[in-house]
DRENDREN-36877 format. One record per residue (C-alpha): chain; x, y, z. Coordinates in steps of 0.02 Angstrom, whole numbers, always signed. Layout:
BEGIN
- cadena / xx / yy / zz
- A / X / Y / Z
...
***
This chain:
BEGIN
- cadena / xx / yy / zz
- A / +290 / -893 / -739
- A / +453 / -877 / -640
- A / +461 / -837 / -453
- A / +622 / -775 / -371
- A / +670 / -724 / -195
- A / +762 / -557 / -207
- A / +792 / -514 / -24
- A / +752 / -579 / +150
- A / +779 / -529 / +331
- A / +664 / -379 / +307
- A / +565 / -293 / +445
- A / +384 / -308 / +387
- A / +399 / -241 / +209
- A / +246 / -167 / +124
- A / +192 / -51 / -16
- A / +326 / -77 / -150
- A / +347 / +52 / -289
- A / +468 / +71 / -436
- A / +583 / +221 / -444
- A / +608 / +304 / -615
- A / +782 / +226 / -625
- A / +714 / +49 / -602
- A / +756 / +23 / -418
- A / +616 / -40 / -306
- A / +574 / +49 / -145
- A / +462 / -16 / -6
- A / +432 / +21 / +177
- A / +505 / -81 / +318
- A / +383 / -42 / +457
- A / +489 / -118 / +596
- A / +639 / -13 / +543
- A / +534 / +146 / +526
- A / +608 / +175 / +354
- A / +587 / +167 / +168
- A / +709 / +41 / +95
- A / +775 / +15 / -80
- A / +824 / -140 / -180
- A / +925 / -150 / -339
- A / +1000 / -301 / -427
- A / +1164 / -363 / -357
- A / +1158 / -256 / -199
- A / +1095 / -282 / -22
- A / +938 / -189 / +32
- A / +983 / -14 / +91
- A / +897 / +128 / +181
- A / +819 / +253 / +60
- A / +747 / +370 / +192
- A / +714 / +363 / +379
- A / +534 / +420 / +411
- A / +507 / +365 / +592
- A / +351 / +287 / +663
- A / +266 / +150 / +564
- A / +269 / +179 / +376
- A / +136 / +73 / +293
- A / +163 / +103 / +105
- A / +265 / +211 / -12
- A / +225 / +277 / -186
- A / +359 / +347 / -301
- A / +310 / +481 / -428
- A / +395 / +513 / -594
- A / +460 / +684 / -535
- A / +569 / +607 / -399
- A / +453 / +636 / -251
- A / +391 / +490 / -145
- A / +236 / +483 / -37
- A / +217 / +381 / +123
- A / +69 / +328 / +227
- A / +127 / +346 / +408
- A / +20 / +251 / +534
- A / +116 / +320 / +683
- A / +199 / +159 / +738
- A / +59 / +94 / +851
- A / -32 / -34 / +742
- A / -38 / -213 / +807
- A / +65 / -273 / +957
- A / +228 / -191 / +895
- A / +268 / -12 / +945
- A / +394 / +102 / +861
- A / +529 / +176 / +971
- A / +518 / +338 / +873
- A / +331 / +368 / +856
- A / +264 / +497 / +733
- A / +92 / +577 / +710
- A / -16 / +478 / +588
- A / +4 / +571 / +424
- A / +46 / +576 / +241
- A / +232 / +606 / +224
- A / +333 / +657 / +73
- A / +514 / +622 / +29
- A / +588 / +756 / -83
- A / +715 / +718 / -221
- A / +853 / +776 / -103
- A / +796 / +652 / +31
- A / +709 / +774 / +149
- A / +559 / +697 / +240
- A / +410 / +814 / +256
- A / +235 / +799 / +331
- A / +102 / +844 / +203
- A / -54 / +811 / +308
- A / -103 / +757 / +483
- A / -285 / +801 / +448
- A / -393 / +816 / +294
- A / -546 / +930 / +285
- A / -553 / +940 / +474
- A / -534 / +752 / +501
- A / -381 / +700 / +601
- A / -291 / +554 / +521
- A / -286 / +398 / +631
- A / -178 / +272 / +537
- A / -158 / +298 / +348
- A / -129 / +130 / +263
- A / -112 / +126 / +73
- A / -112 / +255 / -67
- A / -127 / +280 / -255
- A / -136 / +425 / -378
- A / -290 / +444 / -486
- A / -309 / +511 / -664
- A / -359 / +679 / -588
- A / -187 / +692 / -506
- A / -259 / +675 / -331
- A / -182 / +559 / -202
- A / -309 / +434 / -134
- A / -277 / +339 / +26
- A / -361 / +227 / +154
- A / -368 / +262 / +340
- A / -441 / +110 / +430
- A / -418 / +179 / +605
- A / -300 / +160 / +748
- A / -309 / -24 / +794
- A / -310 / -187 / +698
- A / -443 / -272 / +804
- A / -563 / -384 / +705
- A / -663 / -424 / +862
- A / -702 / -253 / +935
- A / -681 / -153 / +773
- A / -661 / +14 / +861
- A / -646 / +136 / +716
- A / -743 / +176 / +559
- A / -640 / +161 / +400
- A / -615 / +311 / +288
- A / -558 / +351 / +111
- A / -475 / +518 / +81
- A / -409 / +616 / -68
- A / -273 / +750 / -66
- A / -271 / +884 / -200
- A / -114 / +951 / -284
- A / -112 / +1102 / -167
- A / -119 / +992 / -11
- A / -304 / +1022 / +27
- A / -418 / +871 / +20
- A / -582 / +789 / +61
- A / -658 / +639 / +147
- A / -732 / +543 / +1
- A / -811 / +398 / +97
- A / -840 / +347 / +277
- A / -865 / +160 / +296
- A / -913 / +40 / +434
- A / -772 / -27 / +546
- A / -713 / -144 / +407
- A / -526 / -102 / +403
- A / -506 / -29 / +230
- A / -332 / -82 / +176
- A / -255 / -85 / +0
- A / -317 / +39 / -130
- A / -294 / +55 / -319
- A / -363 / +161 / -460
- A / -425 / +70 / -615
- A / -403 / +128 / -795
- A / -578 / +203 / -789
- A / -533 / +309 / -638
- A / -641 / +203 / -522
- A / -570 / +169 / -348
- A / -554 / -10 / -284
- A / -507 / -59 / -108
- A / -507 / -214 / +1
- A / -576 / -234 / +177
- A / -476 / -348 / +290
- A / -611 / -384 / +420
- A / -743 / -438 / +294
- A / -632 / -502 / +150
- A / -734 / -389 / +36
- A / -674 / -303 / -122
- A / -769 / -143 / -164
- A / -771 / -15 / -304
- A / -818 / +169 / -299
- A / -868 / +236 / -469
- A / -830 / +414 / -521
- A / -1012 / +459 / -487
- A / -988 / +409 / -304
- A / -1083 / +246 / -314
- A / -1005 / +104 / -211
- A / -1028 / -74 / -272
- A / -980 / -239 / -192
- A / -867 / -337 / -310
- A / -841 / -498 / -212
- A / -793 / -581 / -49
- A / -624 / -667 / -55
- A / -599 / -846 / +5
- A / -594 / -856 / +194
- A / -422 / -939 / +197
- A / -335 / -770 / +184
- A / -349 / -587 / +235
- A / -332 / -459 / +94
- A / -196 / -330 / +116
- A / -125 / -234 / -34
- A / -171 / -251 / -218
- A / -129 / -194 / -394
- A / -214 / -193 / -564
- A / -158 / -287 / -720
- A / -178 / -210 / -893
- A / -327 / -324 / -928
- A / -413 / -260 / -770
- A / -379 / -410 / -659
- A / -343 / -371 / -477
- A / -194 / -456 / -394
- A / -230 / -455 / -207
- A / -103 / -503 / -73
- A / -187 / -633 / +38
- A / -95 / -619 / +202
- A / -144 / -785 / +281
- A / -155 / -885 / +119
- A / +28 / -870 / +68
- A / -8 / -799 / -103
- A / -110 / -684 / -214
- A / -294 / -698 / -259
- A / -336 / -646 / -437
- A / -506 / -563 / -464
- A / -578 / -521 / -634
- A / -651 / -346 / -664
- A / -829 / -413 / -644
- A / -787 / -484 / -473
- A / -773 / -667 / -525
- A / -630 / -770 / -459
- A / -480 / -787 / -574
- A / -360 / -900 / -479
- A / -220 / -901 / -351
- A / -33 / -870 / -363
- A / +65 / -950 / -221
- A / +209 / -842 / -161
- A / +288 / -801 / +7
- A / +229 / -836 / +184
- A / +126 / -679 / +221
- A / +112 / -569 / +65
- A / +72 / -389 / +109
- A / +69 / -294 / -57
- A / +134 / -294 / -235
- A / +173 / -185 / -386
- A / +184 / -216 / -573
- A / +329 / -160 / -681
- A / +280 / -219 / -855
- A / +257 / -408 / -846
- A / +348 / -419 / -678
- A / +259 / -415 / -511
- A / +361 / -371 / -356
- A / +283 / -440 / -196
- A / +323 / -388 / -17
- A / +307 / -526 / +113
- A / +294 / -497 / +301
- A / +358 / -673 / +333
- A / +245 / -698 / +485
- A / +77 / -636 / +549
- A / +137 / -488 / +652
- A / +62 / -552 / +815
- A / +214 / -520 / +925
- A / +273 / -357 / +1004
- A / +449 / -406 / +952
- A / +499 / -348 / +778
- A / +528 / -512 / +686
- A / +643 / -479 / +539
- A / +570 / -621 / +436
- A / +508 / -522 / +285
- A / +556 / -543 / +104
- A / +544 / -466 / -69
- A / +491 / -579 / -213
- A / +485 / -558 / -402
- A / +360 / -645 / -515
- A / +390 / -639 / -702
- A / +233 / -679 / -801
- A / +228 / -742 / -979
- A / +68 / -655 / -1035
- A / +16 / -534 / -897
- A / +57 / -348 / -900
- A / +27 / -221 / -764
- A / -81 / -67 / -785
- A / +26 / +88 / -792
- A / -5 / +187 / -635
- A / -67 / +366 / -635
- A / +50 / +507 / -584
- A / +31 / +662 / -478
- A / +116 / +787 / -364
- A / +55 / +852 / -195
- A / +119 / +1011 / -113
- A / +251 / +1136 / -163
- A / +410 / +1086 / -250
- A / +583 / +1086 / -176
- A / +690 / +1237 / -216
- A / +838 / +1199 / -329
- A / +1001 / +1169 / -237
***
């Protein structure tokens, strides 16, 4: 296993995703933008989305999807606030709002997202405040259909549903930051409790390996917890200071790192992007989809 620092000085990076050409995009929440990294170049702006982007997902057709929390999560506040929503970046770079509500439910602070085998876009919405003491909002899981309609697929206790992935079976797995729980929703709607992560860290984003293992960014633990498909503990990979999320590209795992705990109203530009190259671990190929109409040809 080889671990490399690819970039630093980032403004709370999260939600990395590979573009079809091999570049890696990720959000920089404090800069209200989606950024892009490629070998031998400094990190650049890919698209300005305003507010507080929480994660980005690139599709094979050139469109990218963003969870926009509005820019009011934690002590920091965006100068250019936006309505909590799912945004889309078109191949020409235009930023569009796909949804501010789903099935009559106003979005409060969308967090992470993933396509399923059915082509739908699944995302978490933990509510409008990261407050583990008062826990003001119920957490929710939503799905958007290809035509932009959608449904509320689960309403949870105030547990702060955070990272979300879709397994090879089509089952949905997410983590809950307040309880350290990892849960799975089967295609029949049944929710099972996989495990509770060690109390030394708070789970944030996660991804799935080809063998079904879950690699979960442990914000306070300075690394990634590895959980087997049956919920048993598989080990720990130390990387970064405050890992927020990750993404596999073959046997390489890109990890975004906040660099601090995000407890200040000042935007600390202490984040980083890491690369882990494994000897015998491959990532699960992610599902693809498209939401909303397509951009007219230029």
